[in-house]
DOFI-590079 format. One record per atom (N, C-alpha, C, O): atom name; residue number from 1; y, x, z. Coordinates in steps of 0.001 Angstrom, whole numbers, plus 500000, padded with zeros to 6 digits. Example, Ala and Ser with C-alpha at 12.3 -4.5 7.8 and 13.67 -1.06 7.14 Angstrom:
<sites>
{at N	i 1	Y 494310	X 513190	Z 507800}
{at CA	i 1	Y 495500	X 512300	Z 507800}
{at C	i 1	Y 496700	X 513200	Z 507800}
{at O	i 1	Y 496681	X 514236	Z 508465}
{at N	i 2	Y 497750	X 512850	Z 507080}
{at CA	i 2	Y 498940	X 513670	Z 507140}
{at C	i 2	Y 500030	X 512900	Z 507870}
{at O	i 2	Y 501138	X 513409	Z 508039}
</sites>
This chain:
<sites>
{at N	i 1	Y 498815	X 500824	Z 500000}
{at CA	i 1	Y 500000	X 500000	Z 500000}
{at C	i 1	Y 501256	X 500873	Z 500000}
{at O	i 1	Y 502227	X 500583	Z 499302}
{at N	i 2	Y 501221	X 501919	Z 500774}
{at CA	i 2	Y 502366	X 502827	Z 500861}
{at C	i 2	Y 502743	X 503351	Z 499470}
{at O	i 2	Y 503913	X 503344	Z 499087}
{at N	i 3	Y 501739	X 503801	Z 498730}
{at CA	i 3	Y 501990	X 504349	Z 497398}
{at C	i 3	Y 502567	X 503285	Z 496461}
{at O	i 3	Y 503443	X 503578	Z 495646}
{at N	i 4	Y 502080	X 502070	Z 496579}
{at CA	i 4	Y 502577	X 500978	Z 495748}
{at C	i 4	Y 504060	X 500718	Z 496023}
{at O	i 4	Y 504860	X 500622	Z 495093}
{at N	i 5	Y 504416	X 500605	Z 497288}
{at CA	i 5	Y 505818	X 500351	Z 497626}
{at C	i 5	Y 506699	X 501534	Z 497263}
{at O	i 5	Y 507828	X 501351	Z 496809}
{at N	i 6	Y 506194	X 502743	Z 497458}
{at CA	i 6	Y 506961	X 503927	Z 497060}
{at C	i 6	Y 507227	X 503922	Z 495560}
{at O	i 6	Y 508312	X 504295	Z 495115}
{at N	i 7	Y 506242	X 503502	Z 494789}
{at CA	i 7	Y 506396	X 503456	Z 493332}
{at C	i 7	Y 507409	X 502386	Z 492914}
{at O	i 7	Y 508238	X 502620	Z 492034}
{at N	i 8	Y 507338	X 501222	Z 493545}
{at CA	i 8	Y 508300	X 500155	Z 493243}
{at C	i 8	Y 509717	X 500647	Z 493532}
{at O	i 8	Y 510631	X 500412	Z 492742}
{at N	i 9	Y 509898	X 501321	Z 494651}
{at CA	i 9	Y 511215	X 501841	Z 495021}
{at C	i 9	Y 511666	X 502917	Z 494040}
{at O	i 9	Y 512847	X 502990	Z 493700}
{at N	i 10	Y 510735	X 503753	Z 493582}
{at CA	i 10	Y 511080	X 504797	Z 492614}
{at C	i 10	Y 511563	X 504186	Z 491296}
{at O	i 10	Y 512455	X 504725	Z 490641}
{at N	i 11	Y 510970	X 503071	Z 490924}
{at CA	i 11	Y 511357	X 502401	Z 489674}
{at C	i 11	Y 512669	X 501639	Z 489844}
{at O	i 11	Y 513549	X 501704	Z 488986}
{at N	i 12	Y 512793	X 500914	Z 490962}
{at CA	i 12	Y 513982	X 500098	Z 491201}
{at C	i 12	Y 514194	X 499981	Z 492704}
{at O	i 12	Y 513588	X 499124	Z 493347}
{at N	i 13	Y 515032	X 500816	Z 493262}
{at CA	i 13	Y 515234	X 500889	Z 494715}
{at C	i 13	Y 515758	X 499587	Z 495315}
{at O	i 13	Y 515557	X 499336	Z 496503}
{at N	i 14	Y 516421	X 498760	Z 494522}
{at CA	i 14	Y 516958	X 497507	Z 495056}
{at C	i 14	Y 516106	X 496294	Z 494658}
{at O	i 14	Y 516582	X 495160	Z 494714}
{at N	i 15	Y 514872	X 496525	Z 494264}
{at CA	i 15	Y 513976	X 495442	Z 493842}
{at C	i 15	Y 513912	X 494338	Z 494894}
{at O	i 15	Y 513705	X 494598	Z 496079}
{at N	i 16	Y 514093	X 493113	Z 494439}
{at CA	i 16	Y 514033	X 491923	Z 495298}
{at C	i 16	Y 514878	X 492098	Z 496563}
{at O	i 16	Y 514454	X 491742	Z 497662}
{at N	i 17	Y 516051	X 492640	Z 496390}
{at CA	i 17	Y 516997	X 492819	Z 497498}
{at C	i 17	Y 516398	X 493598	Z 498666}
{at O	i 17	Y 516666	X 493293	Z 499828}
{at N	i 18	Y 515583	X 494610	Z 498347}
{at CA	i 18	Y 515076	X 495516	Z 499373}
{at C	i 18	Y 513792	X 495120	Z 500063}
{at O	i 18	Y 513449	X 495699	Z 501094}
{at N	i 19	Y 513069	X 494150	Z 499529}
{at CA	i 19	Y 511841	X 493727	Z 500198}
{at C	i 19	Y 510795	X 494839	Z 500324}
{at O	i 19	Y 510096	X 494879	Z 501336}
{at N	i 20	Y 510653	X 495745	Z 499346}
{at CA	i 20	Y 509686	X 496830	Z 499556}
{at C	i 20	Y 510005	X 497659	Z 500804}
{at O	i 20	Y 509094	X 498131	Z 501484}
{at N	i 21	Y 511286	X 497835	Z 501102}
{at CA	i 21	Y 511665	X 498567	Z 502316}
{at C	i 21	Y 511251	X 497799	Z 503571}
{at O	i 21	Y 510871	X 498401	Z 504575}
{at N	i 22	Y 511327	X 496471	Z 503511}
{at CA	i 22	Y 510916	X 495657	Z 504650}
{at C	i 22	Y 509429	X 495882	Z 504941}
{at O	i 22	Y 509034	X 496059	Z 506094}
{at N	i 23	Y 508608	X 495873	Z 503880}
{at CA	i 23	Y 507174	X 496077	Z 504072}
{at C	i 23	Y 506869	X 497499	Z 504534}
{at O	i 23	Y 505967	X 497706	Z 505346}
{at N	i 24	Y 507616	X 498481	Z 504022}
{at CA	i 24	Y 507434	X 499855	Z 504502}
{at C	i 24	Y 507843	X 499967	Z 505966}
{at O	i 24	Y 507250	X 500738	Z 506721}
{at N	i 25	Y 508843	X 499210	Z 506365}
{at CA	i 25	Y 509244	X 499184	Z 507768}
{at C	i 25	Y 508110	X 498728	Z 508661}
{at O	i 25	Y 507875	X 499298	Z 509726}
{at N	i 26	Y 507409	X 497695	Z 508221}
{at CA	i 26	Y 506251	X 497215	Z 508992}
{at C	i 26	Y 505168	X 498291	Z 509027}
{at O	i 26	Y 504655	X 498617	Z 510097}
{at N	i 27	Y 504819	X 498838	Z 507876}
{at CA	i 27	Y 503764	X 499858	Z 507816}
{at C	i 27	Y 504079	X 501063	Z 508703}
{at O	i 27	Y 503194	X 501599	Z 509369}
{at N	i 28	Y 505329	X 501480	Z 508706}
{at CA	i 28	Y 505709	X 502660	Z 509480}
{at C	i 28	Y 505921	X 502360	Z 510965}
{at O	i 28	Y 506125	X 503277	Z 511760}
{at N	i 29	Y 505874	X 501092	Z 511336}
{at CA	i 29	Y 506071	X 500711	Z 512735}
{at C	i 29	Y 504791	X 500183	Z 513378}
{at O	i 29	Y 504842	X 499558	Z 514437}
{at N	i 30	Y 503666	X 500424	Z 512757}
{at CA	i 30	Y 502408	X 499935	Z 513319}
{at C	i 30	Y 501859	X 500820	Z 514433}
{at O	i 30	Y 501186	X 500331	Z 515341}
{at N	i 31	Y 502142	X 502121	Z 514368}
{at CA	i 31	Y 501624	X 503050	Z 515380}
{at C	i 31	Y 502772	X 503796	Z 516039}
{at O	i 31	Y 503750	X 504151	Z 515380}
{at N	i 32	Y 502655	X 504033	Z 517342}
{at CA	i 32	Y 503698	X 504831	Z 518002}
{at C	i 32	Y 503653	X 506280	Z 517527}
{at O	i 32	Y 502638	X 506744	Z 517009}
{at N	i 33	Y 504755	X 506979	Z 517708}
{at CA	i 33	Y 504841	X 508377	Z 517285}
{at C	i 33	Y 503786	X 509228	Z 517970}
{at O	i 33	Y 503290	X 510186	Z 517378}
{at N	i 34	Y 503435	X 508898	Z 519203}
{at CA	i 34	Y 502433	X 509672	Z 519941}
{at C	i 34	Y 501050	X 509592	Z 519312}
{at O	i 34	Y 500187	X 510426	Z 519589}
{at N	i 35	Y 500840	X 508596	Z 518471}
{at CA	i 35	Y 499551	X 508446	Z 517778}
{at C	i 35	Y 499683	X 508728	Z 516285}
{at O	i 35	Y 498849	X 508296	Z 515489}
{at N	i 36	Y 500725	X 509447	Z 515912}
{at CA	i 36	Y 500902	X 509831	Z 514519}
{at C	i 36	Y 501714	X 508873	Z 513681}
{at O	i 36	Y 501848	X 509074	Z 512474}
{at N	i 37	Y 502261	X 507833	Z 514290}
{at CA	i 37	Y 503080	X 506884	Z 513558}
{at C	i 37	Y 504471	X 507434	Z 513291}
{at O	i 37	Y 504853	X 508482	Z 513814}
{at N	i 38	Y 505216	X 506719	Z 512476}
{at CA	i 38	Y 506573	X 507131	Z 512130}
{at C	i 38	Y 507548	X 505968	Z 512348}
{at O	i 38	Y 508149	X 505469	Z 511397}
{at N	i 39	Y 507699	X 505544	Z 513602}
{at CA	i 39	Y 508560	X 504387	Z 513847}
{at C	i 39	Y 510017	X 504594	Z 513456}
{at O	i 39	Y 510680	X 503634	Z 513064}
{at N	i 40	Y 510539	X 505816	Z 513549}
{at CA	i 40	Y 511938	X 506035	Z 513164}
{at C	i 40	Y 512122	X 505857	Z 511655}
{at O	i 40	Y 513179	X 505418	Z 511199}
{at N	i 41	Y 511093	X 506198	Z 510891}
{at CA	i 41	Y 511128	X 505933	Z 509457}
{at C	i 41	Y 511060	X 504426	Z 509221}
{at O	i 41	Y 511721	X 503899	Z 508327}
{at N	i 42	Y 510264	X 503747	Z 510024}
{at CA	i 42	Y 510209	X 502289	Z 509945}
{at C	i 42	Y 511565	X 501666	Z 510210}
{at O	i 42	Y 511984	X 500746	Z 509509}
{at N	i 43	Y 512248	X 502172	Z 511226}
{at CA	i 43	Y 513590	X 501682	Z 511552}
{at C	i 43	Y 514530	X 501866	Z 510359}
{at O	i 43	Y 515275	X 500954	Z 510001}
{at N	i 44	Y 514488	X 503041	Z 509756}
{at CA	i 44	Y 515341	X 503310	Z 508591}
{at C	i 44	Y 514997	X 502376	Z 507430}
{at O	i 44	Y 515890	X 501911	Z 506721}
{at N	i 45	Y 513709	X 502104	Z 507238}
{at CA	i 45	Y 513291	X 501183	Z 506175}
{at C	i 45	Y 513816	X 499774	Z 506423}
{at O	i 45	Y 514323	X 499128	Z 505506}
{at N	i 46	Y 513697	X 499294	Z 507664}
{at CA	i 46	Y 514219	X 497957	Z 507977}
{at C	i 46	Y 515721	X 497891	Z 507748}
{at O	i 46	Y 516220	X 496922	Z 507175}
{at N	i 47	Y 516437	X 498902	Z 508185}
{at CA	i 47	Y 517892	X 498897	Z 508014}
{at C	i 47	Y 518284	X 498934	Z 506541}
{at O	i 47	Y 519265	X 498304	Z 506145}
{at N	i 48	Y 517529	X 499661	Z 505733}
{at CA	i 48	Y 517785	X 499711	Z 504285}
{at C	i 48	Y 517536	X 498340	Z 503663}
{at O	i 48	Y 518313	X 497883	Z 502824}
{at N	i 49	Y 516453	X 497687	Z 504076}
{at CA	i 49	Y 516137	X 496353	Z 503566}
{at C	i 49	Y 517234	X 495355	Z 503913}
{at O	i 49	Y 517648	X 494560	Z 503069}
{at N	i 50	Y 517695	X 495397	Z 505138}
{at CA	i 50	Y 518752	X 494487	Z 505576}
{at C	i 50	Y 520034	X 494751	Z 504786}
{at O	i 50	Y 520708	X 493812	Z 504363}
{at N	i 51	Y 520364	X 496010	Z 504590}
{at CA	i 51	Y 521572	X 496365	Z 503835}
{at C	i 51	Y 521478	X 495900	Z 502383}
{at O	i 51	Y 522442	X 495358	Z 501841}
{at N	i 52	Y 520316	X 496110	Z 501749}
{at CA	i 52	Y 520171	X 495727	Z 500341}
{at C	i 52	Y 520221	X 494219	Z 500136}
{at O	i 52	Y 520604	X 493751	Z 499063}
{at N	i 53	Y 519838	X 493453	Z 501157}
{at CA	i 53	Y 519915	X 491994	Z 501026}
{at C	i 53	Y 521231	X 491453	Z 501581}
{at O	i 53	Y 521428	X 490240	Z 501651}
{at N	i 54	Y 522124	X 492350	Z 501972}
{at CA	i 54	Y 523404	X 491974	Z 502599}
{at C	i 54	Y 523181	X 491080	Z 503813}
{at O	i 54	Y 524011	X 490229	Z 504130}
{at N	i 55	Y 522060	X 491282	Z 504483}
{at CA	i 55	Y 521741	X 490510	Z 505677}
{at C	i 55	Y 521215	X 489118	Z 505408}
{at O	i 55	Y 521004	X 488354	Z 506349}
{at N	i 56	Y 520997	X 488762	Z 504148}
{at CA	i 56	Y 520551	X 487408	Z 503806}
{at C	i 56	Y 519051	X 487198	Z 504011}
{at O	i 56	Y 518612	X 486062	Z 504193}
{at N	i 57	Y 518265	X 488263	Z 503983}
{at CA	i 57	Y 516823	X 488142	Z 504204}
{at C	i 57	Y 516568	X 488216	Z 505703}
{at O	i 57	Y 516465	X 489303	Z 506272}
{at N	i 58	Y 516468	X 487058	Z 506332}
{at CA	i 58	Y 516312	X 486990	Z 507782}
{at C	i 58	Y 514945	X 487483	Z 508244}
{at O	i 58	Y 514796	X 487886	Z 509398}
{at N	i 59	Y 513955	X 487458	Z 507371}
{at CA	i 59	Y 512634	X 487940	Z 507761}
{at C	i 59	Y 512669	X 489440	Z 508032}
{at O	i 59	Y 511904	X 489926	Z 508865}
{at N	i 60	Y 513529	X 490179	Z 507358}
{at CA	i 60	Y 513631	X 491619	Z 507607}
{at C	i 60	Y 514054	X 491876	Z 509047}
{at O	i 60	Y 513508	X 492768	Z 509696}
{at N	i 61	Y 515007	X 491119	Z 509554}
{at CA	i 61	Y 515444	X 491283	Z 510937}
{at C	i 61	Y 514360	X 490828	Z 511918}
{at O	i 61	Y 514160	X 491441	Z 512967}
{at N	i 62	Y 513675	X 489760	Z 511569}
{at CA	i 62	Y 512617	X 489250	Z 512440}
{at C	i 62	Y 511486	X 490263	Z 512557}
{at O	i 62	Y 511004	X 490533	Z 513657}
{at N	i 63	Y 511063	X 490821	Z 511434}
{at CA	i 63	Y 509993	X 491822	Z 511468}
{at C	i 63	Y 510460	X 493119	Z 512121}
{at O	i 63	Y 509670	X 493801	Z 512775}
{at N	i 64	Y 511706	X 493460	Z 511955}
{at CA	i 64	Y 512306	X 494625	Z 512605}
{at C	i 64	Y 512158	X 494473	Z 514125}
{at O	i 64	Y 511747	X 495408	Z 514813}
{at N	i 65	Y 512491	X 493304	Z 514629}
{at CA	i 65	Y 512354	X 493040	Z 516069}
{at C	i 65	Y 510893	X 493065	Z 516498}
{at O	i 65	Y 510543	X 493668	Z 517512}
{at N	i 66	Y 510047	X 492403	Z 515717}
{at CA	i 66	Y 508633	X 492279	Z 516090}
{at C	i 66	Y 507905	X 493620	Z 516068}
{at O	i 66	Y 507165	X 493945	Z 516996}
{at N	i 67	Y 508117	X 494384	Z 515020}
{at CA	i 67	Y 507332	X 495611	Z 514858}
{at C	i 67	Y 508016	X 496854	Z 515421}
{at O	i 67	Y 507376	X 497622	Z 516140}
{at N	i 68	Y 509261	X 497069	Z 515125}
{at CA	i 68	Y 509910	X 498287	Z 515601}
{at C	i 68	Y 510403	X 498151	Z 517041}
{at O	i 68	Y 510038	X 498956	Z 517897}
{at N	i 69	Y 511232	X 497133	Z 517316}
{at CA	i 69	Y 511838	X 497018	Z 518648}
{at C	i 69	Y 510778	X 496868	Z 519742}
{at O	i 69	Y 510918	X 497434	Z 520827}
{at N	i 70	Y 509746	X 496125	Z 519464}
{at CA	i 70	Y 508681	X 495989	Z 520466}
{at C	i 70	Y 507893	X 497284	Z 520611}
{at O	i 70	Y 507501	X 497647	Z 521721}
{at N	i 71	Y 507657	X 497981	Z 519514}
{at CA	i 71	Y 506898	X 499235	Z 519571}
{at C	i 71	Y 507590	X 500261	Z 520460}
{at O	i 71	Y 506932	X 500968	Z 521223}
{at N	i 72	Y 508912	X 500344	Z 520365}
{at CA	i 72	Y 509654	X 501339	Z 521142}
{at C	i 72	Y 510252	X 500735	Z 522420}
{at O	i 72	Y 511038	X 501386	Z 523109}
{at N	i 73	Y 509885	X 499517	Z 522726}
{at CA	i 73	Y 510331	X 498810	Z 523935}
{at C	i 73	Y 511853	X 498762	Z 524057}
{at O	i 73	Y 512414	X 499052	Z 525114}
{at N	i 74	Y 512511	X 498389	Z 522951}
{at CA	i 74	Y 513963	X 498261	Z 522928}
{at C	i 74	Y 514313	X 496766	Z 522989}
{at O	i 74	Y 514506	X 496118	Z 521961}
{at N	i 75	Y 514388	X 496244	Z 524204}
{at CA	i 75	Y 514631	X 494813	Z 524371}
{at C	i 75	Y 516012	X 494401	Z 523883}
{at O	i 75	Y 516176	X 493308	Z 523339}
{at N	i 76	Y 516999	X 495255	Z 524068}
{at CA	i 76	Y 518351	X 494923	Z 523620}
{at C	i 76	Y 518386	X 494711	Z 522103}
{at O	i 76	Y 518947	X 493724	Z 521628}
{at N	i 77	Y 517796	X 495623	Z 521354}
{at CA	i 77	Y 517725	X 495493	Z 519888}
{at C	i 77	Y 516913	X 494262	Z 519511}
{at O	i 77	Y 517324	X 493479	Z 518655}
{at N	i 78	Y 515769	X 494094	Z 520144}
{at CA	i 78	Y 514875	X 492955	Z 519906}
{at C	i 78	Y 515633	X 491638	Z 520035}
{at O	i 78	Y 515636	X 490816	Z 519118}
{at N	i 79	Y 516272	X 491451	Z 521182}
{at CA	i 79	Y 516960	X 490186	Z 521434}
{at C	i 79	Y 518164	X 489995	Z 520518}
{at O	i 79	Y 518411	X 488888	Z 520041}
{at N	i 80	Y 518916	X 491070	Z 520269}
{at CA	i 80	Y 520084	X 490968	Z 519388}
{at C	i 80	Y 519675	X 490529	Z 517986}
{at O	i 80	Y 520281	X 489621	Z 517416}
{at N	i 81	Y 518646	X 491172	Z 517428}
{at CA	i 81	Y 518189	X 490824	Z 516082}
{at C	i 81	Y 517722	X 489370	Z 516017}
{at O	i 81	Y 518058	X 488645	Z 515081}
{at N	i 82	Y 516956	X 488956	Z 517005}
{at CA	i 82	Y 516420	X 487588	Z 516987}
{at C	i 82	Y 517518	X 486546	Z 517166}
{at O	i 82	Y 517467	X 485486	Z 516543}
{at N	i 83	Y 518501	X 486829	Z 518002}
{at CA	i 83	Y 519635	X 485898	Z 518157}
{at C	i 83	Y 520436	X 485816	Z 516856}
{at O	i 83	Y 520911	X 484739	Z 516494}
{at N	i 84	Y 520588	X 486922	Z 516161}
{at CA	i 84	Y 521280	X 486916	Z 514862}
{at C	i 84	Y 520528	X 486046	Z 513857}
{at O	i 84	Y 521141	X 485286	Z 513108}
{at N	i 85	Y 519210	X 486159	Z 513840}
{at CA	i 85	Y 518389	X 485367	Z 512910}
{at C	i 85	Y 518522	X 483884	Z 513224}
{at O	i 85	Y 518706	X 483069	Z 512320}
{at N	i 86	Y 518429	X 483537	Z 514486}
{at CA	i 86	Y 518491	X 482132	Z 514889}
{at C	i 86	Y 519864	X 481533	Z 514575}
{at O	i 86	Y 519953	X 480369	Z 514186}
{at N	i 87	Y 520926	X 482310	Z 514738}
{at CA	i 87	Y 522284	X 481811	Z 514512}
{at C	i 87	Y 522672	X 481763	Z 513033}
{at O	i 87	Y 523642	X 481096	Z 512674}
{at N	i 88	Y 521938	X 482449	Z 512185}
{at CA	i 88	Y 522302	X 482561	Z 510762}
{at C	i 88	Y 521995	X 481276	Z 509992}
{at O	i 88	Y 521140	X 480480	Z 510381}
{at N	i 89	Y 522715	X 481104	Z 508896}
{at CA	i 89	Y 522441	X 480007	Z 507963}
{at C	i 89	Y 521246	X 480422	Z 507101}
{at O	i 89	Y 521320	X 481441	Z 506414}
{at N	i 90	Y 520158	X 479667	Z 507118}
{at CA	i 90	Y 518969	X 480063	Z 506358}
{at C	i 90	Y 519088	X 479847	Z 504851}
{at O	i 90	Y 518254	X 480331	Z 504087}
{at N	i 91	Y 520103	X 479134	Z 504428}
{at CA	i 91	Y 520252	X 478798	Z 503017}
{at C	i 91	Y 520766	X 479997	Z 502222}
{at O	i 91	Y 521916	X 480410	Z 502368}
{at N	i 92	Y 519890	X 480547	Z 501378}
{at CA	i 92	Y 520252	X 481663	Z 500506}
{at C	i 92	Y 519375	X 481585	Z 499261}
{at O	i 92	Y 518211	X 481196	Z 499359}
{at N	i 93	Y 519904	X 481943	Z 498095}
{at CA	i 93	Y 519107	X 481869	Z 496870}
{at C	i 93	Y 517794	X 482649	Z 496997}
{at O	i 93	Y 517796	X 483817	Z 497386}
{at N	i 94	Y 516701	X 482013	Z 496674}
{at CA	i 94	Y 515342	X 482567	Z 496684}
{at C	i 94	Y 514830	X 482932	Z 498077}
{at O	i 94	Y 513736	X 483483	Z 498200}
{at N	i 95	Y 515600	X 482635	Z 499131}
{at CA	i 95	Y 515202	X 483051	Z 500476}
{at C	i 95	Y 515172	X 481921	Z 501497}
{at O	i 95	Y 514828	X 482152	Z 502655}
{at N	i 96	Y 515524	X 480710	Z 501095}
{at CA	i 96	Y 515663	X 479621	Z 502062}
{at C	i 96	Y 514366	X 479350	Z 502818}
{at O	i 96	Y 514395	X 479204	Z 504040}
{at N	i 97	Y 513243	X 479279	Z 502132}
{at CA	i 97	Y 511974	X 479009	Z 502803}
{at C	i 97	Y 511603	X 480137	Z 503755}
{at O	i 97	Y 511279	X 479881	Z 504914}
{at N	i 98	Y 511645	X 481376	Z 503287}
{at CA	i 98	Y 511269	X 482511	Z 504138}
{at C	i 98	Y 512243	X 482649	Z 505304}
{at O	i 98	Y 511845	X 483055	Z 506395}
{at N	i 99	Y 513509	X 482316	Z 505085}
{at CA	i 99	Y 514488	X 482376	Z 506169}
{at C	i 99	Y 514216	X 481311	Z 507230}
{at O	i 99	Y 514365	X 481565	Z 508425}
{at N	i 100	Y 513821	X 480134	Z 506792}
{at CA	i 100	Y 513482	X 479072	Z 507738}
{at C	i 100	Y 512271	X 479486	Z 508573}
{at O	i 100	Y 512242	X 479271	Z 509784}
{at N	i 101	Y 511272	X 480081	Z 507916}
{at CA	i 101	Y 510101	X 480577	Z 508648}
{at C	i 101	Y 510487	X 481722	Z 509586}
{at O	i 101	Y 509954	X 481828	Z 510690}
{at N	i 102	Y 511406	X 482573	Z 509148}
{at CA	i 102	Y 511868	X 483681	Z 509991}
{at C	i 102	Y 512548	X 483150	Z 511252}
{at O	i 102	Y 512377	X 483709	Z 512335}
{at N	i 103	Y 513312	X 482080	Z 511113}
{at CA	i 103	Y 513973	X 481504	Z 512278}
{at C	i 103	Y 512956	X 480920	Z 513261}
{at O	i 103	Y 513112	X 481063	Z 514474}
{at N	i 104	Y 511925	X 480267	Z 512743}
{at CA	i 104	Y 510883	X 479737	Z 513624}
{at C	i 104	Y 510163	X 480860	Z 514354}
{at O	i 104	Y 509906	X 480769	Z 515554}
{at N	i 105	Y 509841	X 481915	Z 513623}
{at CA	i 105	Y 509159	X 483064	Z 514205}
{at C	i 105	Y 510058	X 483768	Z 515226}
{at O	i 105	Y 509583	X 484230	Z 516263}
{at N	i 106	Y 511355	X 483847	Z 514926}
{at CA	i 106	Y 512311	X 484487	Z 515837}
{at C	i 106	Y 512364	X 483747	Z 517170}
{at O	i 106	Y 512407	X 484377	Z 518227}
{at N	i 107	Y 512362	X 482433	Z 517127}
{at CA	i 107	Y 512375	X 481645	Z 518369}
{at C	i 107	Y 511128	X 481928	Z 519201}
{at O	i 107	Y 511210	X 482089	Z 520418}
{at N	i 108	Y 509981	X 481987	Z 518543}
{at CA	i 108	Y 508726	X 482263	Z 519254}
{at C	i 108	Y 508725	X 483686	Z 519822}
{at O	i 108	Y 508279	X 483903	Z 520949}
{at N	i 109	Y 509221	X 484651	Z 519047}
{at CA	i 109	Y 509267	X 486038	Z 519525}
{at C	i 109	Y 510231	X 486188	Z 520702}
{at O	i 109	Y 509955	X 486931	Z 521644}
{at N	i 110	Y 511343	X 485492	Z 520646}
{at CA	i 110	Y 512304	X 485555	Z 521740}
{at C	i 110	Y 511683	X 485001	Z 523020}
{at O	i 110	Y 511857	X 485560	Z 524102}
{at N	i 111	Y 510971	X 483915	Z 522879}
{at CA	i 111	Y 510309	X 483310	Z 524041}
{at C	i 111	Y 509218	X 484226	Z 524587}
{at O	i 111	Y 509132	X 484429	Z 525798}
{at N	i 112	Y 508392	X 484775	Z 523717}
{at CA	i 112	Y 507302	X 485651	Z 524180}
{at C	i 112	Y 507835	X 487006	Z 524656}
{at O	i 112	Y 507147	X 487716	Z 525390}
{at N	i 113	Y 509036	X 487363	Z 524252}
{at CA	i 113	Y 509647	X 488615	Z 524697}
{at C	i 113	Y 509870	X 488642	Z 526196}
{at O	i 113	Y 509911	X 489714	Z 526800}
{at N	i 114	Y 510014	X 487469	Z 526804}
{at CA	i 114	Y 510196	X 487392	Z 528254}
{at C	i 114	Y 508991	X 487991	Z 528979}
{at O	i 114	Y 509138	X 488612	Z 530032}
{at N	i 115	Y 507807	X 487802	Z 528414}
{at CA	i 115	Y 506588	X 488355	Z 529002}
{at C	i 115	Y 506323	X 489777	Z 528513}
{at O	i 115	Y 505694	X 490570	Z 529215}
{at N	i 116	Y 506796	X 490096	Z 527325}
{at CA	i 116	Y 506507	X 491397	Z 526723}
{at C	i 116	Y 507295	X 492521	Z 527398}
{at O	i 116	Y 506756	X 493593	Z 527673}
{at N	i 117	Y 508567	X 492264	Z 527658}
{at CA	i 117	Y 509421	X 493321	Z 528224}
{at C	i 117	Y 509427	X 493247	Z 529702}
{at O	i 117	Y 510087	X 494052	Z 530358}
</sites>
């Protein structure tokens, strides 16, 4: 999967408003650095995805909170991202459905964060 997303980015770095970066963010945030993971690269990927979508892809922020912020136990980042997702207007071209799902997931993550942190 990594090679596929790297190739898509090599061909068109802004493909689908940065969605390949969002998926790379998840992949790079699956393991902590102590176990060979690259969470800081994951963080950079999520931030690139958010920037390329001008913040319109709410799922990027939701996954950023779920995978990166929880992995590094950054509750402040976690809660800030999820509150931003919940407060945002989900209506965006080609993103309305995924944004609505991101908002539902953000609410659940915020609630479960009380037990996680």
